[in-house]
PDB file of N, CA, C and O in Angstrom:
ATOM      1  N   UNK A   1     100.906-128.033-257.168  1.00  0.00           N
ATOM      2  CA  UNK A   1      99.914-127.384-256.325  1.00  0.00           C
ATOM      3  C   UNK A   1     100.658-126.723-255.166  1.00  0.00           C
ATOM      4  O   UNK A   1     101.612-127.283-254.626  1.00  0.00           O
ATOM      5  N   UNK A   2     100.212-125.535-254.796  1.00  0.00           N
ATOM      6  CA  UNK A   2     100.901-124.838-253.719  1.00  0.00           C
ATOM      7  C   UNK A   2     100.522-125.434-252.376  1.00  0.00           C
ATOM      8  O   UNK A   2      99.473-126.060-252.227  1.00  0.00           O
ATOM      9  N   UNK A   3     101.388-125.229-251.411  1.00  0.00           N
ATOM     10  CA  UNK A   3     101.195-125.847-250.097  1.00  0.00           C
ATOM     11  C   UNK A   3      99.898-125.421-249.424  1.00  0.00           C
ATOM     12  O   UNK A   3      99.233-126.241-248.791  1.00  0.00           O
ATOM     13  N   UNK A   4      99.530-124.150-249.552  1.00  0.00           N
ATOM     14  CA  UNK A   4      98.297-123.686-248.909  1.00  0.00           C
ATOM     15  C   UNK A   4      97.079-124.419-249.470  1.00  0.00           C
ATOM     16  O   UNK A   4      96.171-124.787-248.724  1.00  0.00           O
ATOM     17  N   UNK A   5      97.063-124.627-250.779  1.00  0.00           N
ATOM     18  CA  UNK A   5      95.939-125.337-251.398  1.00  0.00           C
ATOM     19  C   UNK A   5      95.931-126.800-250.984  1.00  0.00           C
ATOM     20  O   UNK A   5      94.874-127.370-250.714  1.00  0.00           O
ATOM     21  N   UNK A   6      97.103-127.398-250.936  1.00  0.00           N
ATOM     22  CA  UNK A   6      97.194-128.789-250.477  1.00  0.00           C
ATOM     23  C   UNK A   6      96.688-128.918-249.045  1.00  0.00           C
ATOM     24  O   UNK A   6      95.986-129.874-248.713  1.00  0.00           O
ATOM     25  N   UNK A   7      97.044-127.960-248.201  1.00  0.00           N
ATOM     26  CA  UNK A   7      96.587-127.991-246.811  1.00  0.00           C
ATOM     27  C   UNK A   7      95.072-127.803-246.740  1.00  0.00           C
ATOM     28  O   UNK A   7      94.394-128.478-245.966  1.00  0.00           O
ATOM     29  N   UNK A   8      94.546-126.889-247.547  1.00  0.00           N
ATOM     30  CA  UNK A   8      93.103-126.646-247.563  1.00  0.00           C
ATOM     31  C   UNK A   8      92.350-127.912-247.976  1.00  0.00           C
ATOM     32  O   UNK A   8      91.334-128.260-247.375  1.00  0.00           O
ATOM     33  N   UNK A   9      92.848-128.589-248.989  1.00  0.00           N
ATOM     34  CA  UNK A   9      92.198-129.822-249.441  1.00  0.00           C
ATOM     35  C   UNK A   9      92.259-130.892-248.357  1.00  0.00           C
ATOM     36  O   UNK A   9      91.291-131.621-248.141  1.00  0.00           O
ATOM     37  N   UNK A  10      93.385-130.982-247.686  1.00  0.00           N
ATOM     38  CA  UNK A  10      93.508-131.956-246.594  1.00  0.00           C
ATOM     39  C   UNK A  10      92.511-131.636-245.481  1.00  0.00           C
ATOM     40  O   UNK A  10      91.892-132.542-244.923  1.00  0.00           O
ATOM     41  N   UNK A  11      92.356-130.365-245.161  1.00  0.00           N
ATOM     42  CA  UNK A  11      91.396-129.970-244.123  1.00  0.00           C
ATOM     43  C   UNK A  11      89.965-130.248-244.571  1.00  0.00           C
ATOM     44  O   UNK A  11      89.136-130.685-243.773  1.00  0.00           O
ATOM     45  N   UNK A  12      89.678-129.997-245.833  1.00  0.00           N
ATOM     46  CA  UNK A  12      88.333-130.265-246.358  1.00  0.00           C
ATOM     47  C   UNK A  12      87.958-131.735-246.221  1.00  0.00           C
ATOM     48  O   UNK A  12      86.800-132.071-245.972  1.00  0.00           O
ATOM     49  N   UNK A  13      88.935-132.593-246.385  1.00  0.00           N
ATOM     50  CA  UNK A  13      88.629-134.024-246.337  1.00  0.00           C
ATOM     51  C   UNK A  13      88.137-134.473-244.968  1.00  0.00           C
ATOM     52  O   UNK A  13      87.554-135.551-244.848  1.00  0.00           O
ATOM     53  N   UNK A  14      88.359-133.667-243.938  1.00  0.00           N
ATOM     54  CA  UNK A  14      87.886-134.033-242.600  1.00  0.00           C
ATOM     55  C   UNK A  14      86.459-133.549-242.336  1.00  0.00           C
ATOM     56  O   UNK A  14      85.876-133.867-241.300  1.00  0.00           O
ATOM     57  N   UNK A  15      85.896-132.780-243.274  1.00  0.00           N
ATOM     58  CA  UNK A  15      84.534-132.261-243.108  1.00  0.00           C
ATOM     59  C   UNK A  15      83.510-133.259-243.650  1.00  0.00           C
ATOM     60  O   UNK A  15      83.849-134.146-244.434  1.00  0.00           O
ATOM     61  N   UNK A  16      82.269-133.105-243.229  1.00  0.00           N
ATOM     62  CA  UNK A  16      81.207-133.953-243.795  1.00  0.00           C
ATOM     63  C   UNK A  16      81.118-133.760-245.317  1.00  0.00           C
ATOM     64  O   UNK A  16      81.461-132.701-245.843  1.00  0.00           O
ATOM     65  N   UNK A  17      80.662-134.783-245.991  1.00  0.00           N
ATOM     66  CA  UNK A  17      80.602-134.767-247.450  1.00  0.00           C
ATOM     67  C   UNK A  17      79.783-133.602-247.990  1.00  0.00           C
ATOM     68  O   UNK A  17      80.165-132.998-248.992  1.00  0.00           O
ATOM     69  N   UNK A  18      78.677-133.276-247.352  1.00  0.00           N
ATOM     70  CA  UNK A  18      77.839-132.167-247.828  1.00  0.00           C
ATOM     71  C   UNK A  18      78.604-130.843-247.766  1.00  0.00           C
ATOM     72  O   UNK A  18      78.489-130.014-248.668  1.00  0.00           O
ATOM     73  N   UNK A  19      79.379-130.648-246.707  1.00  0.00           N
ATOM     74  CA  UNK A  19      80.187-129.429-246.585  1.00  0.00           C
ATOM     75  C   UNK A  19      81.281-129.403-247.642  1.00  0.00           C
ATOM     76  O   UNK A  19      81.560-128.360-248.233  1.00  0.00           O
ATOM     77  N   UNK A  20      81.897-130.551-247.875  1.00  0.00           N
ATOM     78  CA  UNK A  20      82.935-130.635-248.905  1.00  0.00           C
ATOM     79  C   UNK A  20      82.360-130.249-250.267  1.00  0.00           C
ATOM     80  O   UNK A  20      82.979-129.514-251.036  1.00  0.00           O
ATOM     81  N   UNK A  21      81.169-130.758-250.544  1.00  0.00           N
ATOM     82  CA  UNK A  21      80.517-130.470-251.826  1.00  0.00           C
ATOM     83  C   UNK A  21      80.218-128.984-251.970  1.00  0.00           C
ATOM     84  O   UNK A  21      80.484-128.393-253.017  1.00  0.00           O
ATOM     85  N   UNK A  22      79.673-128.387-250.934  1.00  0.00           N
ATOM     86  CA  UNK A  22      79.323-126.963-250.974  1.00  0.00           C
ATOM     87  C   UNK A  22      80.573-126.101-251.164  1.00  0.00           C
ATOM     88  O   UNK A  22      80.576-125.186-251.988  1.00  0.00           O
ATOM     89  N   UNK A  23      81.615-126.386-250.419  1.00  0.00           N
ATOM     90  CA  UNK A  23      82.845-125.614-250.525  1.00  0.00           C
ATOM     91  C   UNK A  23      83.483-125.818-251.895  1.00  0.00           C
ATOM     92  O   UNK A  23      83.982-124.867-252.495  1.00  0.00           O
ATOM     93  N   UNK A  24      83.469-127.037-252.387  1.00  0.00           N
ATOM     94  CA  UNK A  24      84.040-127.325-253.702  1.00  0.00           C
ATOM     95  C   UNK A  24      83.314-126.554-254.798  1.00  0.00           C
ATOM     96  O   UNK A  24      83.947-126.016-255.706  1.00  0.00           O
ATOM     97  N   UNK A  25      81.994-126.501-254.713  1.00  0.00           N
ATOM     98  CA  UNK A  25      81.221-125.749-255.708  1.00  0.00           C
ATOM     99  C   UNK A  25      81.538-124.267-255.641  1.00  0.00           C
ATOM    100  O   UNK A  25      81.623-123.600-256.672  1.00  0.00           O
ATOM    101  N   UNK A  26      81.714-123.746-254.426  1.00  0.00           N
ATOM    102  CA  UNK A  26      82.071-122.333-254.264  1.00  0.00           C
ATOM    103  C   UNK A  26      83.441-122.030-254.858  1.00  0.00           C
ATOM    104  O   UNK A  26      83.629-121.011-255.522  1.00  0.00           O
ATOM    105  N   UNK A  27      84.391-122.919-254.615  1.00  0.00           N
ATOM    106  CA  UNK A  27      85.745-122.728-255.156  1.00  0.00           C
ATOM    107  C   UNK A  27      85.699-122.790-256.683  1.00  0.00           C
ATOM    108  O   UNK A  27      86.311-121.957-257.351  1.00  0.00           O
ATOM    109  N   UNK A  28      84.985-123.760-257.239  1.00  0.00           N
ATOM    110  CA  UNK A  28      84.879-123.872-258.691  1.00  0.00           C
ATOM    111  C   UNK A  28      84.223-122.639-259.311  1.00  0.00           C
ATOM    112  O   UNK A  28      84.658-122.172-260.363  1.00  0.00           O
ATOM    113  N   UNK A  29      83.194-122.117-258.676  1.00  0.00           N
ATOM    114  CA  UNK A  29      82.538-120.905-259.175  1.00  0.00           C
ATOM    115  C   UNK A  29      83.509-119.729-259.162  1.00  0.00           C
ATOM    116  O   UNK A  29      83.535-118.921-260.091  1.00  0.00           O
ATOM    117  N   UNK A  30      84.303-119.642-258.102  1.00  0.00           N
ATOM    118  CA  UNK A  30      85.290-118.564-258.001  1.00  0.00           C
ATOM    119  C   UNK A  30      86.339-118.696-259.106  1.00  0.00           C
ATOM    120  O   UNK A  30      86.724-117.701-259.720  1.00  0.00           O
ATOM    121  N   UNK A  31      86.794-119.908-259.355  1.00  0.00           N
ATOM    122  CA  UNK A  31      87.785-120.145-260.410  1.00  0.00           C
ATOM    123  C   UNK A  31      87.200-119.775-261.776  1.00  0.00           C
ATOM    124  O   UNK A  31      87.892-119.187-262.607  1.00  0.00           O
ATOM    125  N   UNK A  32      85.941-120.114-262.008  1.00  0.00           N
ATOM    126  CA  UNK A  32      85.292-119.762-263.275  1.00  0.00           C
ATOM    127  C   UNK A  32      85.232-118.251-263.455  1.00  0.00           C
ATOM    128  O   UNK A  32      85.469-117.742-264.550  1.00  0.00           O
ATOM    129  N   UNK A  33      84.913-117.530-262.374  1.00  0.00           N
ATOM    130  CA  UNK A  33      84.882-116.063-262.449  1.00  0.00           C
ATOM    131  C   UNK A  33      86.266-115.502-262.744  1.00  0.00           C
ATOM    132  O   UNK A  33      86.405-114.570-263.535  1.00  0.00           O
ATOM    133  N   UNK A  34      87.288-116.065-262.112  1.00  0.00           N
ATOM    134  CA  UNK A  34      88.654-115.604-262.363  1.00  0.00           C
ATOM    135  C   UNK A  34      89.067-115.860-263.808  1.00  0.00           C
ATOM    136  O   UNK A  34      89.705-115.016-264.436  1.00  0.00           O
ATOM    137  N   UNK A  35      88.700-117.032-264.335  1.00  0.00           N
ATOM    138  CA  UNK A  35      89.029-117.330-265.739  1.00  0.00           C
ATOM    139  C   UNK A  35      88.327-116.370-266.684  1.00  0.00           C
ATOM    140  O   UNK A  35      88.925-115.898-267.651  1.00  0.00           O
ATOM    141  N   UNK A  36      87.066-116.078-266.409  1.00  0.00           N
ATOM    142  CA  UNK A  36      86.316-115.140-267.253  1.00  0.00           C
ATOM    143  C   UNK A  36      86.948-113.749-267.181  1.00  0.00           C
ATOM    144  O   UNK A  36      87.087-113.076-268.202  1.00  0.00           O
ATOM    145  N   UNK A  37      87.323-113.326-265.994  1.00  0.00           N
ATOM    146  CA  UNK A  37      87.964-112.026-265.832  1.00  0.00           C
ATOM    147  C   UNK A  37      89.283-111.991-266.582  1.00  0.00           C
ATOM    148  O   UNK A  37      89.590-111.010-267.259  1.00  0.00           O
ATOM    149  N   UNK A  38      90.072-113.067-266.463  1.00  0.00           N
ATOM    150  CA  UNK A  38      91.346-113.131-267.185  1.00  0.00           C
ATOM    151  C   UNK A  38      91.097-113.045-268.681  1.00  0.00           C
ATOM    152  O   UNK A  38      91.852-112.384-269.394  1.00  0.00           O
ATOM    153  N   UNK A  39      90.055-113.699-269.164  1.00  0.00           N
ATOM    154  CA  UNK A  39      89.715-113.636-270.590  1.00  0.00           C
ATOM    155  C   UNK A  39      89.371-112.224-271.026  1.00  0.00           C
ATOM    156  O   UNK A  39      89.788-111.786-272.099  1.00  0.00           O
ATOM    157  N   UNK A  40      88.611-111.505-270.203  1.00  0.00           N
ATOM    158  CA  UNK A  40      88.250-110.120-270.524  1.00  0.00           C
ATOM    159  C   UNK A  40      89.479-109.217-270.494  1.00  0.00           C
ATOM    160  O   UNK A  40      89.621-108.329-271.335  1.00  0.00           O
ATOM    161  N   UNK A  41      90.358-109.438-269.535  1.00  0.00           N
ATOM    162  CA  UNK A  41      91.593-108.648-269.461  1.00  0.00           C
ATOM    163  C   UNK A  41      92.444-108.904-270.705  1.00  0.00           C
ATOM    164  O   UNK A  41      92.952-107.964-271.317  1.00  0.00           O
ATOM    165  N   UNK A  42      92.599-110.173-271.079  1.00  0.00           N
ATOM    166  CA  UNK A  42      93.386-110.519-272.270  1.00  0.00           C
ATOM    167  C   UNK A  42      92.779-109.896-273.527  1.00  0.00           C
ATOM    168  O   UNK A  42      93.497-109.400-274.396  1.00  0.00           O
ATOM    169  N   UNK A  43      91.458-109.928-273.609  1.00  0.00           N
ATOM    170  CA  UNK A  43      90.762-109.328-274.750  1.00  0.00           C
ATOM    171  C   UNK A  43      91.036-107.826-274.809  1.00  0.00           C
ATOM    172  O   UNK A  43      91.308-107.279-275.878  1.00  0.00           O
ATOM    173  N   UNK A  44      90.962-107.167-273.660  1.00  0.00           N
ATOM    174  CA  UNK A  44      91.239-105.735-273.612  1.00  0.00           C
ATOM    175  C   UNK A  44      92.675-105.416-273.977  1.00  0.00           C
ATOM    176  O   UNK A  44      92.944-104.445-274.685  1.00  0.00           O
ATOM    177  N   UNK A  45      93.603-106.238-273.489  1.00  0.00           N
ATOM    178  CA  UNK A  45      95.017-106.018-273.823  1.00  0.00           C
ATOM    179  C   UNK A  45      95.265-106.192-275.316  1.00  0.00           C
ATOM    180  O   UNK A  45      96.013-105.420-275.918  1.00  0.00           O
ATOM    181  N   UNK A  46      94.640-107.203-275.915  1.00  0.00           N
ATOM    182  CA  UNK A  46      94.798-107.396-277.366  1.00  0.00           C
ATOM    183  C   UNK A  46      94.254-106.189-278.125  1.00  0.00           C
ATOM    184  O   UNK A  46      94.842-105.749-279.114  1.00  0.00           O
ATOM    185  N   UNK A  47      93.127-105.660-277.653  1.00  0.00           N
ATOM    186  CA  UNK A  47      92.537-104.487-278.294  1.00  0.00           C
ATOM    187  C   UNK A  47      93.471-103.286-278.179  1.00  0.00           C
ATOM    188  O   UNK A  47      93.670-102.552-279.147  1.00  0.00           O
ATOM    189  N   UNK A  48      94.035-103.093-277.005  1.00  0.00           N
ATOM    190  CA  UNK A  48      94.977-101.986-276.821  1.00  0.00           C
ATOM    191  C   UNK A  48      96.219-102.166-277.678  1.00  0.00           C
ATOM    192  O   UNK A  48      96.702-101.208-278.280  1.00  0.00           O
ATOM    193  N   UNK A  49      96.741-103.394-277.739  1.00  0.00           N
ATOM    194  CA  UNK A  49      97.916-103.674-278.557  1.00  0.00           C
ATOM    195  C   UNK A  49      97.649-103.400-280.036  1.00  0.00           C
ATOM    196  O   UNK A  49      98.556-103.038-280.785  1.00  0.00           O
ATOM    197  N   UNK A  50      96.387-103.579-280.448  1.00  0.00           N
ATOM    198  CA  UNK A  50      96.017-103.347-281.846  1.00  0.00           C
ATOM    199  C   UNK A  50      95.681-101.887-282.107  1.00  0.00           C
ATOM    200  O   UNK A  50      95.245-101.537-283.204  1.00  0.00           O
ATOM    201  N   UNK A  51      95.880-101.032-281.105  1.00  0.00           N
ATOM    202  CA  UNK A  51      95.617 -99.604-281.281  1.00  0.00           C
ATOM    203  C   UNK A  51      94.187 -99.203-281.005  1.00  0.00           C
ATOM    204  O   UNK A  51      93.756 -98.126-281.416  1.00  0.00           O
ATOM    205  N   UNK A  52      93.444-100.050-280.314  1.00  0.00           N
ATOM    206  CA  UNK A  52      92.032 -99.774-280.069  1.00  0.00           C
ATOM    207  C   UNK A  52      91.760 -98.953-278.829  1.00  0.00           C
ATOM    208  O   UNK A  52      90.622 -98.924-278.361  1.00  0.00           O
ATOM    209  N   UNK A  53      92.743 -98.294-278.286  1.00  0.00           N
ATOM    210  CA  UNK A  53      92.538 -97.502-277.074  1.00  0.00           C
ATOM    211  C   UNK A  53      92.349 -96.034-277.387  1.00  0.00           C
ATOM    212  O   UNK A  53      92.579 -95.582-278.509  1.00  0.00           O
ATOM    213  N   UNK A  54      91.927 -95.305-276.380  1.00  0.00           N
ATOM    214  CA  UNK A  54      91.775 -93.856-276.505  1.00  0.00           C
ATOM    215  C   UNK A  54      92.222 -93.226-275.192  1.00  0.00           C
ATOM    216  O   UNK A  54      92.186 -93.858-274.136  1.00  0.00           O
ATOM    217  N   UNK A  55      92.638 -91.981-275.281  1.00  0.00           N
ATOM    218  CA  UNK A  55      93.062 -91.258-274.080  1.00  0.00           C
ATOM    219  C   UNK A  55      91.866 -91.130-273.135  1.00  0.00           C
ATOM    220  O   UNK A  55      90.723 -90.990-273.570  1.00  0.00           O
ATOM    221  N   UNK A  56      92.155 -91.181-271.846  1.00  0.00           N
ATOM    222  CA  UNK A  56      91.110 -91.090-270.830  1.00  0.00           C
ATOM    223  C   UNK A  56      91.339 -89.843-270.003  1.00  0.00           C
ATOM    224  O   UNK A  56      92.429 -89.621-269.475  1.00  0.00           O
ATOM    225  N   UNK A  57      90.302 -89.032-269.894  1.00  0.00           N
ATOM    226  CA  UNK A  57      90.364 -87.839-269.052  1.00  0.00           C
ATOM    227  C   UNK A  57      89.864 -88.239-267.670  1.00  0.00           C
ATOM    228  O   UNK A  57      88.660 -88.253-267.414  1.00  0.00           O
ATOM    229  N   UNK A  58      90.799 -88.564-266.782  1.00  0.00           N
ATOM    230  CA  UNK A  58      90.436 -89.062-265.447  1.00  0.00           C
ATOM    231  C   UNK A  58      89.617 -88.053-264.661  1.00  0.00           C
ATOM    232  O   UNK A  58      88.679 -88.438-263.962  1.00  0.00           O
ATOM    233  N   UNK A  59      89.946 -86.779-264.758  1.00  0.00           N
ATOM    234  CA  UNK A  59      89.190 -85.771-264.008  1.00  0.00           C
ATOM    235  C   UNK A  59      87.738 -85.723-264.461  1.00  0.00           C
ATOM    236  O   UNK A  59      86.837 -85.612-263.630  1.00  0.00           O
ATOM    237  N   UNK A  60      87.499 -85.804-265.754  1.00  0.00           N
ATOM    238  CA  UNK A  60      86.131 -85.809-266.270  1.00  0.00           C
ATOM    239  C   UNK A  60      85.395 -87.074-265.834  1.00  0.00           C
ATOM    240  O   UNK A  60      84.218 -87.020-265.478  1.00  0.00           O
ATOM    241  N   UNK A  61      86.089 -88.207-265.863  1.00  0.00           N
ATOM    242  CA  UNK A  61      85.478 -89.465-265.415  1.00  0.00           C
ATOM    243  C   UNK A  61      85.073 -89.375-263.947  1.00  0.00           C
ATOM    244  O   UNK A  61      83.967 -89.774-263.583  1.00  0.00           O
ATOM    245  N   UNK A  62      85.949 -88.860-263.115  1.00  0.00           N
ATOM    246  CA  UNK A  62      85.651 -88.723-261.685  1.00  0.00           C
ATOM    247  C   UNK A  62      84.484 -87.772-261.466  1.00  0.00           C
ATOM    248  O   UNK A  62      83.616 -88.031-260.632  1.00  0.00           O
ATOM    249  N   UNK A  63      84.459 -86.665-262.215  1.00  0.00           N
ATOM    250  CA  UNK A  63      83.332 -85.718-262.086  1.00  0.00           C
ATOM    251  C   UNK A  63      82.020 -86.395-262.453  1.00  0.00           C
ATOM    252  O   UNK A  63      81.019 -86.226-261.756  1.00  0.00           O
ATOM    253  N   UNK A  64      82.014 -87.166-263.551  1.00  0.00           N
ATOM    254  CA  UNK A  64      80.782 -87.859-263.965  1.00  0.00           C
ATOM    255  C   UNK A  64      80.343 -88.865-262.911  1.00  0.00           C
ATOM    256  O   UNK A  64      79.160 -88.951-262.583  1.00  0.00           O
ATOM    257  N   UNK A  65      81.287 -89.619-262.387  1.00  0.00           N
ATOM    258  CA  UNK A  65      80.944 -90.629-261.369  1.00  0.00           C
ATOM    259  C   UNK A  65      80.440 -89.965-260.099  1.00  0.00           C
ATOM    260  O   UNK A  65      79.472 -90.431-259.497  1.00  0.00           O
ATOM    261  N   UNK A  66      81.080 -88.892-259.690  1.00  0.00           N
ATOM    262  CA  UNK A  66      80.654 -88.186-258.487  1.00  0.00           C
ATOM    263  C   UNK A  66      79.294 -87.534-258.669  1.00  0.00           C
ATOM    264  O   UNK A  66      78.509 -87.467-257.723  1.00  0.00           O
ATOM    265  N   UNK A  67      79.009 -87.059-259.854  1.00  0.00           N
ATOM    266  CA  UNK A  67      77.717 -86.426-260.140  1.00  0.00           C
ATOM    267  C   UNK A  67      76.592 -87.455-259.992  1.00  0.00           C
ATOM    268  O   UNK A  67      75.481 -87.107-259.593  1.00  0.00           O
ATOM    269  N   UNK A  68      76.875 -88.699-260.307  1.00  0.00           N
ATOM    270  CA  UNK A  68      75.881 -89.761-260.176  1.00  0.00           C
ATOM    271  C   UNK A  68      75.561 -90.089-258.734  1.00  0.00           C
ATOM    272  O   UNK A  68      74.521 -90.684-258.450  1.00  0.00           O
ATOM    273  N   UNK A  69      76.447 -89.707-257.810  1.00  0.00           N
ATOM    274  CA  UNK A  69      76.245 -89.995-256.387  1.00  0.00           C
ATOM    275  C   UNK A  69      75.779 -88.761-255.614  1.00  0.00           C
ATOM    276  O   UNK A  69      75.642 -88.813-254.392  1.00  0.00           O
ATOM    277  N   UNK A  70      75.538 -87.674-256.305  1.00  0.00           N
ATOM    278  CA  UNK A  70      75.184 -86.427-255.616  1.00  0.00           C
ATOM    279  C   UNK A  70      73.862 -86.535-254.856  1.00  0.00           C
ATOM    280  O   UNK A  70      73.700 -85.898-253.815  1.00  0.00           O
ATOM    281  N   UNK A  71      72.932 -87.319-255.351  1.00  0.00           N
ATOM    282  CA  UNK A  71      71.637 -87.432-254.693  1.00  0.00           C
ATOM    283  C   UNK A  71      71.560 -88.544-253.659  1.00  0.00           C
ATOM    284  O   UNK A  71      70.505 -88.765-253.064  1.00  0.00           O
ATOM    285  N   UNK A  72      72.665 -89.246-253.439  1.00  0.00           N
ATOM    286  CA  UNK A  72      72.660 -90.405-252.522  1.00  0.00           C
ATOM    287  C   UNK A  72      72.571 -89.994-251.091  1.00  0.00           C
ATOM    288  O   UNK A  72      72.556 -90.847-250.203  1.00  0.00           O
TER     289      UNK A  72
END
């Protein structure tokens, strides 16, 4: 475990139990989101490695995205 995380856990232990629980749930939710994101990234990389990619026209993408914000 890295030192910053060890220090954070030590600091958490000085808080009331309800606060510890709330913070712990928030950290766990964040970790779950990171794992899901990593899974999606890995899935995309496998697809690209298998030749499942296509060329991207960045200028056209930017024009489409900007056109969607024209009425904002």
